[in-house]
C-alpha positions in Angstrom: 20.3 24.4 -18.2 22.3 23.3 -15.2 20.7 19.8 -15.3 21.9 19.4 -18.9 25.4 20.1 -17.9 25.1 17.6 -15.1 24.0 15.0 -17.5 26.8 15.8 -19.9 29.4 15.5 -17.2 28.2 12.0 -16.2 30.1 8.9 -17.4 28.9 7.1 -20.5 27.3 4.2 -18.6 25.2 6.6 -16.5 24.0 8.4 -19.7 23.0 5.1 -21.3 21.1 4.2 -18.1 19.2 7.5 -18.2 18.3 6.9 -21.9 16.9 3.4 -21.0 14.9 4.8 -18.1 13.4 7.5 -20.3 12.6 5.0 -23.0 10.9 2.7 -20.5 8.8 5.6 -19.1 7.8 6.5 -22.6 6.7 3.0 -23.4 4.7 2.7 -20.2 2.9 5.9 -21.0 2.2 4.9 -24.6 0.8 1.5 -23.5 -1.5 3.3 -20.9 -2.8 5.7 -23.6 -3.2 2.7 -26.0 -5.3 0.8 -23.5 -7.5 3.7 -22.6 -8.1 4.7 -26.3 -8.8 1.0 -27.2 -11.6 0.8 -24.7 -13.5 3.9 -26.0 -16.7 3.4 -27.8 -17.1 5.9 -30.5 -20.4 6.7 -32.2 -20.0 6.0 -36.0 -22.7 8.5 -36.9 -20.8 11.4 -35.4 -17.3 12.9 -35.9 -14.6 12.1 -33.3 -14.5 15.7 -32.1 -18.2 15.9 -31.6 -18.3 12.6 -29.8 -15.5 13.6 -27.4 -17.0 17.1 -26.7 -20.3 15.5 -25.8 -18.6 13.1 -23.4 -16.4 15.5 -21.6 -17.3 15.3 -17.9 -18.9 11.8 -18.4 -16.0 9.4 -18.1 -18.4 6.5 -17.7 -19.6 7.1 -21.3 -16.1 7.5 -22.8 -14.5 4.5 -21.0 -17.4 2.2 -20.1 -15.3 -0.8 -19.2 -13.2 1.2 -16.7 -16.2 2.4 -14.8 -18.5 -0.6 -15.1 -19.2 -2.1 -11.6 -20.9 -5.3 -12.8 
């Protein structure tokens, strides 16, 4: 927990900067996940879990737009 003490000892401006950096990283990660999930084609006749288990190991089926070379 040494890193936590180091953050606590920093001035207020540095702590605010760290919060903004962490928020920015979280937003970028959420947007990436949103884009990937938005491109998935799910089979409406099957459950989400079954569809995903059948597609593990086949990223071309799960994310066809990402792996389409046309």
